[in-house]
C-alpha positions in Angstrom: 166.8 -3.7 107.7 166.4 -0.2 109.0 168.0 3.0 107.8 171.7 3.5 108.5 173.5 6.1 110.5 177.3 6.3 109.9 179.8 7.9 112.2 183.2 8.4 110.5 186.6 9.0 111.9 187.5 12.7 111.6 190.3 13.2 109.1 191.4 16.6 110.3 194.6 16.1 112.4 193.4 18.9 114.8 190.1 17.2 115.5 190.1 14.5 118.1 186.3 14.6 118.8 183.7 12.2 117.5 180.0 12.7 116.7 178.7 9.8 118.8 179.0 8.1 122.2 178.0 4.6 123.4 175.0 6.3 125.0 173.8 8.0 121.8 174.4 4.8 119.8 172.0 3.0 122.1 169.5 5.8 121.7 169.8 5.7 117.9 169.2 1.9 117.9 166.1 2.6 120.1 164.8 4.8 117.2 165.1 1.8 114.9 168.2 2.9 113.1 171.2 0.8 112.3 174.5 2.3 113.4 177.9 1.9 111.9 181.0 3.4 113.6 184.2 3.6 111.6 187.0 1.7 113.4 189.1 3.9 115.5 186.8 6.9 115.3 186.5 7.3 119.0 190.1 6.5 120.0 191.2 10.2 120.5 188.1 10.7 122.7 188.9 7.6 124.8 186.0 5.6 123.4 187.4 2.3 122.0 185.6 0.3 119.3 184.5 -2.3 121.9 182.4 0.3 123.8 180.5 1.1 120.6 180.0 -2.5 119.8 178.6 -3.2 123.2 176.1 -0.4 122.7 174.9 -2.0 119.5 176.9 -0.5 116.7 178.6 -2.3 113.9 182.3 -1.4 113.6 183.0 -0.7 110.0 185.4 1.1 107.6 185.4 4.4 105.8 183.8 3.0 102.7 180.6 2.1 104.6 179.5 5.7 104.3 178.2 4.7 100.9 175.4 2.7 102.7 174.5 5.6 105.0 171.2 7.5 105.1 172.6 9.8 107.8 176.1 10.8 108.5 177.0 12.4 111.8 180.3 14.3 111.9 182.1 16.9 113.9 183.5 18.9 111.0 182.2 19.5 107.5 183.2 16.7 105.1 185.8 17.5 102.5 185.4 17.2 98.8 187.4 14.0 98.9 185.1 12.5 101.5 182.0 13.6 99.7 182.9 11.5 96.6 181.9 8.4 98.6 178.5 9.9 99.9 175.3 8.9 98.2 173.1 11.7 96.9 170.3 12.4 99.3 172.3 11.5 102.4 171.6 13.7 105.4 174.8 15.1 106.8 174.8 16.7 110.3 177.9 18.6 111.5 179.5 21.9 112.4 179.7 23.1 108.8 181.6 26.4 109.4 180.2 27.9 106.1 181.3 31.5 106.5 184.1 32.3 104.2 184.0 28.8 102.8 181.8 29.2 99.8 183.6 26.6 97.7 183.1 24.0 100.4 179.4 24.9 100.6 179.0 24.6 96.8 180.7 21.2 97.0 178.1 20.0 99.5 175.4 21.0 97.1 177.1 19.4 94.1 177.4 16.1 96.1 173.6 16.2 96.4 173.6 15.8 100.2 171.2 17.4 102.6 173.5 19.2 104.9 172.6 20.6 108.3 174.8 23.2 110.0 174.5 22.7 113.8 175.9 26.1 114.7 172.8 27.7 113.2 170.5 26.0 115.6 168.0 28.7 116.9 168.1 29.8 120.5 164.6 28.6 121.5 163.5 26.5 124.4 162.8 23.5 122.2 166.3 23.5 120.8 168.3 24.0 124.0 169.5 20.3 124.1 170.8 20.8 120.5 172.9 23.9 121.1 176.4 22.9 120.0 177.8 26.4 120.4 176.9 26.4 124.1 178.0 22.9 124.9 181.4 23.4 123.2 181.9 27.0 124.4 181.4 25.9 128.0 184.3 23.5 127.7 186.4 26.1 125.8 185.9 28.6 128.6 187.0 26.0 131.2 190.0 24.8 129.2 191.1 28.4 128.5 191.7 28.8 132.3 193.4 25.5 132.6 195.7 26.4 129.7 196.4 29.8 131.3 197.2 28.2 134.7 199.6 25.8 133.0 201.5 28.6 131.2 201.4 31.0 134.2 203.6 28.6 136.2 202.6 30.2 139.5 199.9 29.3 142.0 196.5 30.9 141.3 195.0 31.0 144.8 196.3 33.1 147.7 198.3 30.9 150.1 199.3 32.0 153.6 202.2 29.8 154.8 204.8 30.0 157.6 207.3 30.9 154.9 205.2 33.8 153.6 202.1 34.6 151.6 201.6 33.8 147.9 199.3 36.4 146.4 196.3 35.4 144.3 196.5 35.7 140.6 194.4 38.4 138.9 192.4 37.2 135.9 190.4 39.4 133.5 187.7 37.8 131.2 186.7 39.8 128.1 183.3 38.7 127.0 180.6 37.3 129.2 178.9 34.8 126.9 178.8 31.1 127.6 182.6 30.7 127.3 183.3 33.8 129.4 180.9 32.7 132.2 182.6 29.3 132.4 186.0 30.9 132.4 184.9 33.2 135.3 183.6 30.2 137.3 186.7 28.1 136.7 189.1 30.9 137.5 187.2 31.6 140.7 187.3 27.9 141.7 191.1 27.9 141.3 191.3 30.9 143.6 192.0 33.8 141.3 190.7 37.3 141.8 188.5 37.7 138.7 187.1 40.7 136.8 185.2 40.6 133.6 183.8 43.0 131.0 181.0 43.0 128.3 179.0 45.8 126.7 175.7 44.2 127.7 174.3 45.6 131.0 172.7 42.3 131.8 176.2 40.8 132.0 176.9 42.7 135.1 174.5 40.7 137.2 175.8 37.4 135.8 179.3 38.3 136.6 178.4 39.3 140.2 176.5 36.1 140.7 179.7 34.2 140.1 181.7 36.2 142.6 183.6 38.3 140.1 183.8 42.1 139.7 182.3 43.8 136.6 184.4 46.4 134.7 182.8 48.9 132.4 182.1 52.6 132.0 178.6 52.6 133.4 177.2 55.8 132.0 173.7 56.4 130.5 174.8 55.1 127.2 175.9 51.8 128.7 172.5 51.4 130.5 170.8 51.5 127.0 173.4 49.3 125.3 171.3 46.2 124.9 168.4 45.7 122.4 165.1 44.1 123.3 166.4 40.8 121.8 169.4 40.7 124.1 172.0 41.9 121.6 174.7 44.5 122.1 174.2 47.8 120.4 177.1 49.6 118.6 178.6 52.1 121.0 179.5 55.7 120.2 183.1 56.6 119.5 183.2 58.6 122.7 182.1 55.6 124.8 184.5 53.3 123.0 187.4 55.7 123.8 186.4 55.8 127.5 186.0 52.1 127.7 189.3 51.5 125.9 191.2 53.7 128.3 189.6 51.9 131.3 190.4 48.5 129.8 194.0 49.4 129.0 194.7 50.6 132.5 193.1 47.4 133.9 195.0 45.0 131.7 198.3 46.4 132.7 197.7 45.1 136.3 196.5 41.6 135.3 198.3 38.2 135.5 195.9 36.4 133.2 193.6 37.8 130.4 191.2 35.5 128.5 189.4 36.9 125.4 186.2 35.2 124.0 184.7 37.6 121.5 183.5 36.0 118.2 181.0 37.3 115.7 179.4 34.9 113.2 180.4 35.7 109.7 183.1 38.2 110.6 186.7 38.1 111.6 187.1 38.4 115.4 187.2 42.0 116.7 190.5 43.2 118.0 190.3 43.9 121.8 193.8 43.8 123.1 196.4 45.9 121.3 200.2 45.4 121.1 200.5 48.4 123.5 198.3 46.7 126.0 200.3 43.5 125.8 203.5 45.5 126.2 202.1 47.1 129.4 201.7 43.7 131.1 204.2 42.2 133.6 206.7 39.5 132.5 205.2 36.1 133.1 201.6 37.2 132.4 199.4 35.1 130.1 196.8 35.9 127.5 194.6 33.2 126.1 192.8 34.1 122.8 189.8 31.9 122.2 189.1 33.6 118.9 192.4 32.9 117.3 190.9 30.7 114.6 188.9 33.7 113.3 191.8 36.2 113.3 192.1 36.6 117.0 191.1 39.2 119.6 194.7 39.9 120.6 197.3 41.6 118.5 200.3 39.2 118.1 198.3 36.0 118.6 199.4 33.2 116.3 197.0 30.3 115.5 198.3 27.0 117.0 201.2 28.6 118.9 202.1 30.0 122.3 204.0 33.2 121.6 206.3 34.9 124.1 206.6 38.6 123.5 209.7 40.7 124.0 208.5 41.8 127.5 207.9 38.1 128.5 204.1 37.9 128.1 202.8 34.6 126.7 200.0 34.8 124.2 198.2 31.4 123.9 196.6 30.6 120.5 195.6 27.0 120.7 193.4 25.7 117.9 190.1 23.8 118.6 190.1 24.4 122.4 187.0 22.2 123.0 189.0 19.4 121.3 191.6 19.7 124.0 189.1 18.0 126.3 187.8 15.7 123.6 186.5 13.0 125.9 184.1 15.4 127.5 183.4 17.5 124.4 182.4 14.4 122.4 179.9 13.2 124.9 178.1 16.6 124.9 178.3 17.1 121.2 177.0 13.6 120.5 173.9 14.4 122.7 173.4 17.6 120.8 173.3 15.7 117.5 171.1 12.9 118.8 168.6 15.5 120.1 168.3 17.1 116.7 168.3 13.8 114.7 165.5 12.5 116.9 163.3 15.3 115.6 163.9 14.1 112.0 162.9 10.5 112.5 159.3 9.3 112.1 158.6 7.3 115.2 156.0 5.1 113.4 158.0 4.1 110.3 161.4 4.4 112.0 162.7 6.2 109.0 164.2 9.7 108.3 161.3 12.1 107.6 162.6 15.7 107.2 159.9 18.3 107.6 161.2 21.2 105.7 158.7 23.6 107.3 160.0 22.9 110.8 161.7 25.9 112.3 164.8 23.9 113.3 165.2 22.5 109.8 164.7 25.9 108.1 167.3 27.4 110.4 170.0 24.8 109.9 169.5 23.3 106.5 172.4 24.4 104.3 172.1 22.4 101.1 169.3 20.1 99.8 168.5 18.5 96.4 171.7 19.6 94.8 171.3 23.3 95.7 172.4 25.7 98.4 169.2 26.5 100.3 170.2 28.5 103.3 169.2 32.2 102.7 172.6 33.4 103.9 174.5 31.3 101.4 172.0 30.7 98.6 174.0 32.8 96.0 177.4 31.2 96.6 177.4 29.3 93.4 176.8 32.4 91.3 178.7 35.0 93.3 181.1 34.0 96.1 180.5 35.8 99.3 183.1 38.5 100.3 183.7 38.3 104.0 183.2 41.7 105.6 186.2 43.4 107.4 186.7 42.9 111.1 184.9 45.3 113.4 187.6 47.6 114.7 186.2 47.2 118.2 187.9 49.3 120.9 185.6 47.9 123.5 184.2 44.6 124.3 181.5 42.9 122.2 179.2 40.1 123.1 180.5 36.5 122.8 179.1 34.8 119.7 177.8 32.0 121.9 175.4 34.5 123.3 174.0 35.5 119.9 171.1 33.2 119.2 170.0 33.4 115.6 173.2 34.4 113.8 172.0 32.7 110.6 168.7 34.7 110.6 170.6 38.0 110.9 173.0 37.3 108.0 
């Protein structure tokens, strides 16, 4: 009997995704691994147990995790779940370790070898393992769909015998993976789209999608990107000019979508209450960073807030999970691509090379200890999360920041 991969049902009520698909189950079996999928794990992603069974999985129960050599999850296992895990089990998931030192310490205490998929380095070899990009793509798409649903007007211009319906104006703040997909989706739906980012390279990307780029394009802006593709911190003078331009622009928009996230920090504030108050009644703002404090003043996690002047601020949680059927398929492929590198093809067993760049970048705990350099001291001195960057201008989307873990 080969080594066992277990795919549990996610216990978080806000998490409908699953870490496997019938396709990846077949591929795992092809590597010589036995696969157990907890009954009902794929229901919220429209994958019934029968589909997994046809692909070669055994349909099991939660307690089967005790047999597992590898556990594939979407979210980090809780302390209650970890009690059933065997020491030495490899756990691969989105661990969300920043600001969760107790949870990281619990992983170490359980003796599992935990891999944090969001720390996957941005190198060619790891492109197929990039969970931030795969999920941000869908988040950017869904943000526009959610905005259109709340806007309750047509987005494209329509010329009819009864008159003309004007096109909606959409403004995307942050041109990372999520922002680019939001631009493309809004354009497909017929909106007039503008976008902003502090990285000069973003201007060409925005133009290639048929949108207009908005920024104060002075000499400082032209030198605002490092050799590694990161955004430099701008001067106060530039920030003031950009803030004034942004505020004036937002007042004329029907839809605003913010996408700015910085690993390890609360989300930067980009849209002030005064900017929200300047918008027309019926306008919509979608804050994709609401789970990390939000880019928009007045955004509430898990709620759609209507302001006194009739502007809706959308703060949905787990936006990729709102299209769980698609998100799960992509996420499952990300996990399989990574797990494949950890399996010895000759012996068909897990063989973790701790000198591999992918392993070093993503391994969070191992052998009863926290081993990732950014979190290695959490057992002795809990990490204090730094304050939010008081950004008055746009910063780059976190999905466009490759090696966040290495910078920490």
